[in-house]
C-alpha positions as a Markdown table, in Angstrom:
| # | Residue | x | y | z |
|---|---|---|---|---|
| 1 | Met | 47.0 | 66.4 | -192.1 |
| 2 | Phe | 45.1 | 63.3 | -193.3 |
| 3 | Lys | 42.6 | 61.0 | -191.7 |
| 4 | Thr | 42.6 | 57.4 | -192.9 |
| 5 | Thr | 39.7 | 55.2 | -191.8 |
| 6 | Met | 39.8 | 51.4 | -192.2 |
| 7 | Lys | 36.9 | 49.1 | -191.6 |
| 8 | Val | 38.6 | 46.1 | -189.9 |
| 9 | Glu | 36.9 | 42.7 | -189.2 |
| 10 | Gly | 38.0 | 40.4 | -186.5 |
| 11 | Met | 38.9 | 42.7 | -183.6 |
| 12 | Met | 37.2 | 41.3 | -180.4 |
| 13 | Cys | 38.7 | 43.2 | -177.5 |
| 14 | Gly | 41.1 | 46.0 | -176.3 |
| 15 | Met | 44.1 | 43.8 | -176.8 |
| 16 | Cys | 43.1 | 43.3 | -180.5 |
| 17 | Glu | 42.9 | 47.1 | -180.8 |
| 18 | Ala | 46.3 | 47.6 | -179.2 |
| 19 | His | 47.8 | 44.9 | -181.5 |
| 20 | Val | 46.6 | 46.8 | -184.6 |
| 21 | Asn | 47.6 | 50.2 | -183.2 |
| 22 | Asp | 51.2 | 49.0 | -182.4 |
| 23 | Ala | 51.6 | 47.4 | -185.8 |
| 24 | Val | 50.6 | 50.7 | -187.6 |
| 25 | Arg | 52.8 | 52.8 | -185.4 |
| 26 | Lys | 55.8 | 50.5 | -186.0 |
| 27 | Glu | 55.4 | 50.5 | -189.7 |
| 28 | Phe | 54.5 | 54.2 | -190.0 |
| 29 | Pro | 56.4 | 56.0 | -187.2 |
| 30 | Lys | 55.4 | 59.5 | -188.4 |
| 31 | Val | 51.7 | 59.0 | -187.7 |
| 32 | Lys | 50.3 | 61.4 | -185.1 |
| 33 | Lys | 47.5 | 59.2 | -183.8 |
| 34 | Val | 46.1 | 55.7 | -184.2 |
| 35 | Thr | 42.8 | 54.6 | -182.6 |
| 36 | Ser | 41.0 | 51.4 | -183.1 |
| 37 | Ser | 37.5 | 50.3 | -181.9 |
| 38 | His | 36.5 | 46.7 | -181.9 |
| 39 | Gly | 32.9 | 47.9 | -181.3 |
| 40 | Lys | 32.8 | 50.0 | -184.4 |
| 41 | Gly | 35.1 | 47.6 | -186.3 |
| 42 | Glu | 37.4 | 50.4 | -187.4 |
| 43 | Thr | 40.9 | 51.9 | -187.1 |
| 44 | Val | 41.5 | 55.6 | -187.6 |
| 45 | Val | 45.0 | 57.0 | -188.4 |
| 46 | Ile | 45.9 | 60.7 | -188.3 |
| 47 | Ser | 49.1 | 61.5 | -190.2 |
| 48 | Pro | 50.9 | 64.5 | -191.6 |
| 49 | Glu | 51.0 | 63.1 | -195.1 |
| 50 | Glu | 48.8 | 60.7 | -197.0 |
| 51 | Leu | 49.6 | 57.1 | -196.3 |
| 52 | Asp | 49.9 | 54.3 | -198.9 |
| 53 | Gln | 46.5 | 52.6 | -198.5 |
| 54 | Glu | 47.8 | 49.2 | -199.8 |
| 55 | Ala | 50.8 | 49.2 | -197.4 |
| 56 | Leu | 48.5 | 50.1 | -194.5 |
| 57 | Lys | 46.1 | 47.3 | -195.4 |
| 58 | Lys | 49.0 | 44.8 | -195.6 |
| 59 | Val | 50.3 | 45.9 | -192.1 |
| 60 | Val | 46.9 | 45.4 | -190.5 |
| 61 | Glu | 46.2 | 42.1 | -192.4 |
| 62 | Ala | 49.6 | 40.8 | -191.3 |
| 63 | Thr | 48.3 | 41.0 | -187.7 |
| 64 | Gly | 45.5 | 38.6 | -188.5 |
| 65 | Tyr | 42.5 | 40.9 | -189.1 |
| 66 | Gln | 40.7 | 41.5 | -192.4 |
| 67 | Val | 40.5 | 45.0 | -193.8 |
| 68 | Leu | 37.2 | 45.5 | -195.6 |
| 69 | Ser | 37.7 | 49.1 | -196.8 |
| 70 | Val | 40.2 | 52.0 | -196.6 |
| 71 | Ser | 39.4 | 55.7 | -197.1 |
| 72 | Thr | 41.4 | 58.8 | -196.8 |
| 73 | Glu | 40.3 | 62.4 | -196.4 |
| 74 | Pro | 41.9 | 65.7 | -195.4 |
| 75 | Tyr | 41.9 | 66.3 | -191.7 |
| 76 | Glu | 41.7 | 69.5 | -189.8 |
| 77 | Lys | 41.9 | 69.4 | -186.0 |
| 78 | Lys | 38.9 | 71.0 | -184.4 |
| 79 | Gly | 40.2 | 72.5 | -181.2 |
| 80 | Leu | 38.4 | 74.5 | -178.5 |
| 81 | Phe | 39.5 | 77.8 | -180.0 |
| 82 | Ser | 38.4 | 77.1 | -183.5 |
| 83 | Phe | 34.7 | 77.4 | -182.7 |
| 84 | Gly | 33.0 | 79.7 | -185.1 |
| 85 | Lys | 35.7 | 79.8 | -187.7 |
């Protein structure tokens, strides 16, 4: 699993977040989770495989927002039962 974090400028409300999330889900149907925060100015995508950062950036910028940065890191879900491992 991978976690891709994008710093996104221009989101002002919950509808902006939904617009970005829907665009990412439409272009990358295999993603597990997409969350955006206009307060933090970021979108986080959890996916089973590493996503093409340039393609992801183009999808978000096509919705009218500016992507300032993109970073990807390995992601391991931290569940209730993984405490102490």
